[in-house]
C-alpha positions as CSV (number, residue, x, y, z in Angstrom):
1,X,15.1,-5.0,-30.0
2,X,16.2,-8.5,-28.9
3,X,14.7,-11.7,-27.6
4,X,17.5,-14.0,-26.2
5,X,17.3,-17.5,-24.9
6,X,19.7,-19.0,-22.3
7,X,22.5,-16.5,-22.7
8,X,23.1,-14.0,-19.9
9,X,22.3,-10.6,-21.5
10,X,22.2,-7.4,-19.6
11,X,19.0,-5.4,-19.9
12,X,19.0,-1.6,-20.4
13,X,17.8,0.1,-17.2
14,X,17.2,3.5,-18.8
15,X,14.7,2.2,-21.3
16,X,13.0,0.3,-18.6
17,X,12.6,3.4,-16.5
18,X,11.1,5.3,-19.4
19,X,8.7,2.4,-19.9
20,X,7.5,2.6,-16.3
21,X,7.1,6.4,-16.5
22,X,4.6,5.9,-19.4
23,X,2.9,3.1,-17.4
24,X,2.2,5.5,-14.6
25,X,-0.2,7.5,-16.8
26,X,-1.7,4.4,-18.3
27,X,-2.3,2.7,-14.9
28,X,-4.3,5.7,-13.7
29,X,-6.3,6.0,-16.9
30,X,-7.2,2.3,-16.9
31,X,-7.0,1.1,-13.3
32,X,-4.7,2.4,-10.6
33,X,-4.3,-1.1,-9.3
34,X,-3.6,-2.8,-12.6
35,X,-0.5,-5.2,-12.6
36,X,1.8,-4.0,-15.4
37,X,1.3,-7.3,-17.3
38,X,-2.4,-6.7,-17.4
39,X,-2.4,-3.0,-18.3
40,X,-2.1,-3.8,-22.0
41,X,-5.3,-5.9,-22.3
42,X,-7.5,-3.3,-20.5
43,X,-9.7,-6.1,-19.0
44,X,-10.7,-4.9,-15.6
45,X,-12.2,-8.2,-14.6
46,X,-8.8,-9.8,-14.9
47,X,-7.2,-7.0,-12.8
48,X,-9.8,-7.6,-10.1
49,X,-9.4,-11.4,-10.3
50,X,-5.6,-11.1,-9.9
51,X,-5.8,-8.9,-6.8
52,X,-8.7,-10.8,-5.2
53,X,-6.8,-14.1,-5.7
54,X,-3.6,-12.7,-4.2
55,X,-5.4,-11.2,-1.2
56,X,-7.4,-14.3,-0.4
57,X,-5.0,-17.1,-1.3
58,X,-1.5,-15.8,-1.2
59,X,-1.1,-12.7,1.1
60,X,-2.1,-14.8,4.2
61,X,1.3,-16.6,3.7
62,X,2.9,-13.3,4.8
63,X,1.3,-13.8,8.3
64,X,0.9,-10.1,8.9
65,X,0.3,-9.0,12.5
66,X,0.8,-5.9,14.7
67,X,4.5,-6.7,15.1
68,X,5.2,-6.8,11.3
69,X,7.8,-4.4,10.0
70,X,7.4,-4.6,6.2
71,X,9.7,-3.6,3.4
72,X,7.9,-3.8,0.0
73,X,10.0,-3.5,-3.2
74,X,8.3,-2.3,-6.3
75,X,5.2,-1.0,-4.4
76,X,4.1,0.8,-7.5
77,X,0.7,2.6,-7.0
78,X,-0.2,0.4,-4.0
79,X,-2.2,-2.5,-5.4
80,X,-1.1,-4.8,-2.5
81,X,0.1,-2.0,-0.2
82,X,-3.4,-1.1,0.8
83,X,-3.8,-4.6,2.2
84,X,-0.6,-4.4,4.3
85,X,-0.5,-1.0,5.9
86,X,-3.6,-1.4,8.1
87,X,-2.1,-4.4,9.9
88,X,1.6,-3.8,10.0
89,X,3.4,-2.0,12.8
90,X,5.6,-0.2,10.3
91,X,5.9,-0.2,6.5
92,X,8.3,1.1,3.9
93,X,7.3,1.0,0.2
94,X,10.0,1.5,-2.4
95,X,9.7,2.1,-6.1
96,X,12.3,3.5,-8.6
97,X,9.6,5.4,-10.6
98,X,9.0,8.8,-9.0
99,X,5.6,9.1,-10.8
100,X,4.3,5.9,-9.2
101,X,5.4,7.1,-5.7
102,X,3.6,10.4,-6.2
103,X,0.4,8.4,-7.0
104,X,0.6,6.2,-4.0
105,X,1.2,9.1,-1.6
106,X,-1.9,10.8,-2.8
107,X,-4.2,7.8,-2.5
108,X,-6.9,8.2,0.2
109,X,-7.8,4.5,0.1
110,X,-4.4,3.4,1.5
111,X,-4.2,3.7,5.3
112,X,-1.1,5.6,6.3
113,X,0.3,5.8,9.8
114,X,3.3,7.8,11.3
115,X,5.3,4.6,10.6
116,X,4.2,4.4,6.9
117,X,6.8,5.6,4.4
118,X,7.0,5.7,0.6
119,X,10.5,6.1,-0.9
120,X,11.5,6.9,-4.5
121,X,14.5,4.6,-4.9
122,X,15.7,1.5,-6.6
123,X,16.8,-1.5,-4.4
124,X,20.2,-1.1,-6.0
125,X,20.6,2.4,-4.6
126,X,19.6,1.2,-1.2
127,X,22.0,-1.7,-1.3
128,X,24.9,0.4,-2.3
129,X,24.2,3.1,0.3
130,X,23.2,5.9,-2.1
131,X,19.8,6.2,-0.4
132,X,19.0,5.4,3.2
133,X,15.8,3.8,4.3
134,X,13.6,6.0,6.6
135,X,13.4,3.2,9.2
136,X,16.6,2.3,11.0
137,X,15.3,-0.9,12.6
138,X,15.4,-4.3,10.9
139,X,12.5,-5.7,8.9
140,X,10.7,-9.0,9.5
141,X,8.7,-9.1,6.3
142,X,9.9,-8.5,2.8
143,X,7.5,-8.3,-0.2
144,X,7.6,-8.3,-3.9
145,X,4.2,-8.7,-5.6
146,X,4.2,-9.1,-9.3
147,X,7.9,-8.8,-10.2
148,X,11.0,-6.7,-9.4
149,X,14.0,-9.1,-9.6
150,X,13.0,-9.6,-13.3
151,X,14.0,-6.0,-14.0
152,X,17.5,-6.4,-12.5
153,X,20.6,-7.9,-14.1
154,X,22.1,-10.9,-12.3
155,X,24.9,-9.1,-10.5
156,X,22.5,-6.5,-9.1
157,X,20.1,-9.2,-7.9
158,X,22.9,-10.9,-6.0
159,X,24.1,-7.8,-4.1
160,X,20.5,-6.6,-3.5
161,X,19.6,-9.9,-1.9
162,X,22.8,-10.0,0.1
163,X,22.1,-6.5,1.5
164,X,18.5,-7.5,2.2
165,X,19.6,-10.6,4.2
166,X,21.4,-8.2,6.5
167,X,18.3,-6.0,7.0
168,X,16.1,-8.8,8.2
169,X,15.4,-9.9,11.8
170,X,16.0,-13.5,12.8
171,X,12.3,-14.4,12.6
172,X,11.4,-13.2,9.1
173,X,9.2,-14.0,6.1
174,X,10.2,-13.3,2.5
175,X,7.3,-13.2,0.0
176,X,8.3,-13.1,-3.7
177,X,5.9,-13.2,-6.7
178,X,7.9,-13.1,-9.9
179,X,7.4,-14.4,-13.4
180,X,9.7,-17.3,-14.3
181,X,10.7,-19.0,-17.5
182,X,9.1,-22.4,-17.9
183,X,11.9,-24.2,-19.9
184,X,14.8,-21.9,-20.5
185,X,16.0,-18.4,-19.5
186,X,14.4,-15.7,-21.6
187,X,15.7,-12.1,-21.8
188,X,13.8,-9.3,-23.5
189,X,15.9,-6.3,-24.1
190,X,14.0,-3.3,-25.6
191,X,11.7,-5.8,-27.2
192,X,8.5,-4.4,-28.7
193,X,5.5,-5.9,-26.9
194,X,2.2,-5.9,-28.9
195,X,0.1,-6.2,-25.7
196,X,1.9,-3.3,-24.0
197,X,2.4,-1.2,-27.2
198,X,5.9,-0.4,-26.1
199,X,9.5,-1.5,-25.9
200,X,9.9,-3.7,-22.9
201,X,12.8,-5.2,-21.0
202,X,12.8,-8.1,-18.5
203,X,14.7,-11.2,-17.5
204,X,12.7,-14.4,-17.0
205,X,14.9,-16.8,-15.0
206,X,14.2,-20.4,-14.5
207,X,13.2,-21.9,-11.1
208,X,16.7,-23.3,-10.8
209,X,18.3,-19.9,-11.3
210,X,16.2,-18.4,-8.6
211,X,17.2,-21.1,-6.2
212,X,20.8,-20.3,-6.9
213,X,20.1,-16.6,-6.2
214,X,18.3,-17.6,-3.0
215,X,21.4,-19.3,-1.6
216,X,22.2,-16.2,0.4
217,X,19.0,-16.8,2.4
218,X,19.1,-20.6,2.5
219,X,22.7,-20.5,3.8
220,X,21.5,-18.2,6.6
221,X,18.7,-20.3,8.1
222,X,15.8,-19.6,5.8
223,X,13.7,-22.5,4.6
224,X,11.7,-22.5,1.4
225,X,8.1,-22.9,2.5
226,X,6.3,-22.3,-0.8
227,X,7.7,-22.8,-4.3
228,X,4.9,-23.2,-6.9
229,X,2.8,-21.6,-9.6
230,X,1.2,-18.4,-8.3
231,X,-2.3,-19.0,-9.7
232,X,-4.5,-22.0,-9.3
233,X,-5.9,-21.0,-12.7
234,X,-3.4,-19.1,-14.8
235,X,-4.8,-15.6,-15.4
236,X,-1.8,-14.5,-17.5
237,X,-1.8,-17.6,-19.8
238,X,1.6,-16.9,-21.3
239,X,3.3,-19.6,-23.4
240,X,6.9,-19.3,-22.1
241,X,6.5,-17.9,-18.6
242,X,4.5,-18.5,-15.5
243,X,3.8,-16.3,-12.5
244,X,5.5,-18.0,-9.6
245,X,5.6,-17.6,-5.8
246,X,8.4,-18.2,-3.4
247,X,8.0,-17.9,0.3
248,X,11.0,-18.3,2.5
249,X,10.8,-18.2,6.3
250,X,13.3,-18.2,9.2
251,X,12.3,-18.8,12.7
């Protein structure tokens, strides 16, 4: 019901989970690969444009090869996953919405190996030890494509990123695509979205706030290699937010 600027307001996880359960049905009925922010406008040309741009212009920053051991948070229905699993040595996709994991497991157009796993879990549950990852080895690639940290309260982001830093090999790449606030922090908490036709919760942090959260990586040898607007031509065209990309690398 609220739209809050600057103040640190906690979002309601349960309502967010219910929102994504509904999105699982809508994504299949519109386009299984639709980013959530584009599900509302039903414009398939935009959906294709988003993914084509990411695959051609951004995903190469991940430098995938046959030694890549990838952890993807918020894998959803596999929009980007299908461009990762054919190349990676091993892959774990995590999503906290069971219905989305059920969809991705059934997709025939996503290449799956013996070392490909899909896990119904939140990153918070992994970080606090409630749920174990199916791979015991460390990862050398971490991916968020479209937004996951925006759905976590600040204290949860901090301990999730701290836990993640311990799961990464020395030579690793972190690829994060998240919406950010252009001028000031914006929190939507059960705010009704006309485009999504639903209550919606999210935290749009500023670039500065994300840098503060990334201290856990920067203090442990990671360098910020990319920090810029995600699109060369803004597909989302939002007034207060921009899709952003951060790429951190440690060698």
